[in-house]
N, C-alpha and C positions, 0 to 999 in steps of 0.2 A: 668603403665609401671613397669616391673619386675626389671629392672636394672637402677639405678640412675647414670647418667653420671656427673662426677664432672667437674667444670669449668676448671680445669687444663688440661683436655684432650678434651675440646670442640673445636676442629679445625673446620674450615669451612665445611670440608667434613662430619665430625661427626654431625655438626649442621644440615646439610641437612638430614642426616639419622634420626636425632631426629625429624625433622619436618614431615617426612614421617610416622614415628612411631606414632606421635601424630594424624595424619590424620586417621590412621587405628584404633586408640583407640576411635575415634569419634563415631564409630558404637556402641560401648558399653557404652560410657559415653559422649554424645554430648556436654553437657554444659561445662564439665571440659576440653574436647579436644579443643573446640572453644576458651576457655580462654587461653589455652596453645598456640594455633596458633596465637591468637591476640598478645600475649606476644612476640612471635618470630617476627611477622611483625613489631611491634612497638619498638623492642629493638634497642638501639643506638649501633653504631659501629658494625653493623651486617655484614659488608663486602660487596663484590660485587655480592654475590649469588642472591640478589633480582633482578639483571638484567635479570635473567632467570625465577624467580618464585616470584610471589606476589599475594596472594589470594585476596587482595583488588582491584588490578588493573583491573581484569576481571569483576568486578561487576558494573562498572560505566555506562554501557549501559542500565542496568535494569531500572534506574530511568527515562528514556526517555518515556517509555510506561506508560500511566496513564488513569484514567477514567474522565479526564477533557475534556469537549467538546470544539470544535473549535469556535462555534458560541455562542451567548448569550450576555447579557447586559454587562458583564465584558470584552468581547473581545477587544474593542477599548482601554481600559485602560491597558490591558495586553500587547498589541502590542506597545503602546506608551512607556511603560517601556523598551521594547526591543529597540525601536528607540533611546531612551536616551543612552542606553548602547552602541549601535553601533555608535552613534555620537561621543562618547568618544573614541572608538576604531579608528575611522577615524581621529579624531583630534590628536591622538597619532602616526599617521603614518600608520595605518592599520596593515596588517600582511604580512610576507614574502611569496614568492612563494616557492613551494616545487617541486623540479625537481631532478630526479635521473635516471641513466641508469640501476640501480638495482631495482628489484621488492621489494618494501619495505613491510616487514611483520615480524612477531615475529621471533626473532633469528638472524636477519640481523644486521650487523654492517656496517654503511656507513656514511660518513660525512653529507649526505643530511638529516639524522635523526635529526640533531640539528635544522635545519630550520623547520622540521616537528614538533618537540617539541615546538618551538616558536609559530608556527601557531596554534597548539592545545591549548597552554596556553592563547593566546590572546583571543580566542573565549570562553574560560572557560571549554574546554573539558578535559584539563590536568591540574592538580594542580601544582602550582609553585614549590612546595616542591619536585617534581620529578627530578628537576635539569637538567643539560645539559650533554649529552654524545652522542656518535655515536651509542649507542646500542638501537635497537628496542626491548625494554624489555616489561614486562607485563603491566607496567604503560602506555606505549605508545599504546600497543595493546588494552587495555581497553578504552583509549581515542579515538582511531581511530574508534572503534566499536560504541562509543557514538556519534561521529561525523556522522558516516554513518547512524545510527538510526534517527538522527535529520534531515537528508536529504533524507529519504525514500529509502536508499540504503541497500543492504544486509549487515548486521553487521557481516562480517567475519574477520575483522581486517586486510584485505589485501588491499593495495592501488592499485586497478586496474584503468582502464582508466576513468570510470565515477567518482569514488571517487576522483581521482587526479584533474579532471576537476572541480568538485564541490569545492574542497579545494582551487583552484587557482583563483576562482572568487574574484575580489577585494572587500574589505570591503565597499568601497563607493557604489559599485553596489548592494551589499546586503542591505545597508541602503536604497537605492532607492526602492528596492523591498519591504522592510517593509513599507515604506511610501505609496507606491501604494496600498498595501493590507490594510492599515489602513482605507482608503476610502471605500473599499469593506466591511470590518467588521463593519464600522459605519452604513452602510445601512442595516445590519442584526443584529442590537443591540436592537431591540424592543422585544415585547412579542412574543416568538416563539411557545408558548404552553407548557403545562406540559409534553406532550409526543410528540416527533417529530423524523423524520428521516432526516439526512443530507447526501448527496453525495458530496464529495469534488473531483471535476474532476481531478485537477493536482495530488492530492495524490492518486487517484484511490482507494478510500476506502469509506465505509459507516459507519456512526454512528447512532445507535438508542439511543436517549437521553430521560431520564426520570428524572424529578425533578433536572435538571441541572447536571446530572451525566450520563456518558456513560454506558448504560446497555449492549450494544453489539457493537463491532467494528470489521469489517470484510473487506477483500479485494474485489475489484471490477475490472471489465474490462470495460473501457469506450470508447467513440468514438475516432477514429484516427483523425488526423488533417484535412483530406479531407472529413471526415464525422463526424463532432464533435457532442458531446453530448451538448444539449442546457441548459444553466442555467435558472432556473425557480423556482418560489415559487408556490406550488400547494398542493393538498391533495390526499392521497392514499385512494381509495374508494372500491377496489376489489382485491381479491386474487383468482386466478384460479389454481386449482390443475389438473394436467394432461391436459395442454392446447393444443388446436390446434395452429399451427403456420401458420399465413397468411403472405406470403412474400410481403413486400412493393414494390411499382412499381420500385423504384431505384434498389432494389436487383434483381428483375426480369430482368431489362434491362442490368445492369452492370455485374451481376454474373451468374444468372441461364441460360439465353439464351446462352452466350458463352460456358458454361459447357455442355449444351445439344448439341451444335454443335460438341463438341469433343467426347461426350459419350451419345448416345441416351437412354441409360438405367438409366441415372442418377436419374430422377424423381422417377422411379419405385423402385430403390434400396433404396431411402431415404424416401419412403412412402409419397411422395408428389403427391396429386391428383389435377386435373384441373377441374374448374367449370365455366360455362358460366353465363350470366346475369340472367338466369331463374333457377339457382342452379342445372342445369343438368351437370353431369360429362362428361368430354371430354377426349378422348383417346389421349395421347401424340403423337401417331403415325400419327394422322390426322392433326397435326400442322406443318406448314412450318417454321422451326427454322432458316432458312436463309433469311427470309423476312426482308425488311428494318426496320420494326417496330416490337417490341415484341408483342406477342398475347395479346389481351384485355380479359384476363381470370384471374380468381382468382386461385392463387397457394396456396394450403392448405396442410400442413403436419399433419398427424394423430398423436395423443398422443402416447408416447412410449419412450423407452430408447434412441433412436437416434433422437428424436424430438429436434429441435434447442433450445427449452426452457426447455428440459428435464422434470422435475417434476412440475415446478411452474412458474407462471407469476403474476406480481404485477402491477396493473394498477393505474395510477394517471391521473388527468385531465391535458391535454396539447394539443396544436395544432400540435405537431410534430410527432405524432404516435410513441412516445418513451415510454418505460416501463422498469421495472426491471424483471430479470428472472434468472432461473437456467441454467446450461449448461452441456452437456455431456462431454465437454472438460475441466475437472477439472485441468489439468496440466497448463492451462493458468494462474492460480492464483499464480503460483510459479515464473512467469517471472518477470524480472525487468521492462520491458516496457509493461504495461497493457493498451495500447491505441490502440485497435485493432478492436473495434466493429463498427457498422454502425450508432451509436448514442444511441442505447439502452444500458442498463447496466446489465452485467452478475454479479451475486452476489455469492460470496463464502459463504458456510454455510447458504444458503438461507432459509432452513427449520427452523433454529433458529430465523431468522428475521420474518418469517411467524408466528411462534408460538407467538412471541412478539406482532405482529400486531393484531392477532386474540384473544388476551387475554380477551378482553371485548365482544367478539362475542360468544354467548352461543352455547355450543355443540362442540367446536373446541379445544379440548385438543391436546397435541402433539401426543398422541396415536391414536386419531381419524384422525389426519392429515396423519400420516404414513399409517394407514389402507386404507384410500381413495386413496392415491398415489399408493399403491400396486395393486389396482384394474385396473389401467390404463384407468379409465373412466373419461371423462371430467366433472369437477365439479366447477362451479363458486360460489364464496362466497362473498356476500356484507358485508363490515365491519359494525358492529353496530354503530360505531362512526368513521368517517373519521379521518385519522391521517395526520397532516401536513408533507410535504416533501419539503426540501430546497436543490435544486441542485445548487451548488455554484462553483465559480472559485477562490480559495484561494491558493496562492503559498507561503505565508509566514504568520506565526502566532506565538503567544506565549500564552499559556493557564495559568491557575492559578499556575502551577508548575514552571513558569518562564523559561521553556526550549524553546529556540527559534528554530522553525522548518522552513525548507525551502523545496520547491519542484520545479521540473523543470517547466518552463513556456511552457508547451507542445503546446499550441495554440498561442504562441507568442503574448500575450496580455500585457506583462509588459513593453514593449518598449525597450528591450535590448536583442540583439541576443545572448549574452553570457549566458543568463538564459534559453535558449531553448536547453539544452545539448543533449536531447534524440531525438529531432525532426528530424534532418538531418539523423541520423543513422537509425531511424525507417522507414523513407521514402525510403532510399536506400535499406534496407532489403526487403521492400515490392515490389519494382519495378519488374514486371515480375514474381512474385512468388505467384499468386492467387491459392489457393487450396480449396478443399471442406470445410475444417474446417474454412477457412477464411470467407466463404460465409454463412454457415448455422447458427452457433451460433451467431446470430445478437447481 
């Protein structure tokens, strides 16, 4: 800095200008600038300006994301530690409810923020040193983002409906949820293999785990409550690039036939062809779509950009005709409620997962995978070594990092209606709202 500001003129406003100058200087001398910023943050008697600016407060959500897997031999011990902590919270009276007619977010001053601070402190999201005030400052902003990340919510720091509902679930109910999931994790605490894939249905995400570390974690879309994804322990045996999509009977009856009654060009527009039992193609125009029963034909969609599975299908042994796959509707992965499929699992960044799966299968580098996908030609690949896959229903856990995570009980298996926050909303949104995108990307 070219000009030294003496302490006799360091007013609060000047101190703010000084902090901004230090931030700019960080581009030229990051170590010195960071030291200066830390000195400002930690300085005693720094006044009330930190109600609006604190560099540490916004960092707290970062520690929620880690490469610690949910499953594994240490899973039960980790969640038992969380259970002890929550037993203590319950014995101390739990946490207060947070209610406000004002939308609580950074910059708001409202009496309800004091209860918000208490709530965040009890669960460990906000440090006790943040103190009590009506100000939704950067400390509270960071703590809310951490809370949201722990509950699988968008970490935007704004207390919307879902965040507020999750925050107001009683500590006793959360303790019960942890105890319920302890039993589930105990059943998955054996030898899972050096390399395995886990799909956690309530979290709607996938972990590729190697040597007890998460090599890849990515979002998924899983089955909705009326067409759930089934929990199973199995093995992935095949990857298909540019797959055909064959519609299950349930999709034909519930989705395709009603759509064909409304729009006879639907199958042609979506490159879906019909075949009889002798593998002979049948013209859609020859089918009576208003008959009492759906036609006993195979509905097969050709490979291509609009294919329901897009570039990739991942097969594992199971009796439910479920599989993992790509999707042409990538925007689905940005949604809060990713419980929209008919049981199969759509995988974000699926080519990263495929590259990881085919690592030990000779001849399948990432470059070769991309080349084959670009041809639009169907290509099944048997894995040289089958990879275990565990599709599980875990709504609460705590990994090595001791960050306690909760997810909605989307299939209502935890025994408490309060924990199924998204279920009712999701069903209401879907009633009478079937679209082509609902049907095709299974």
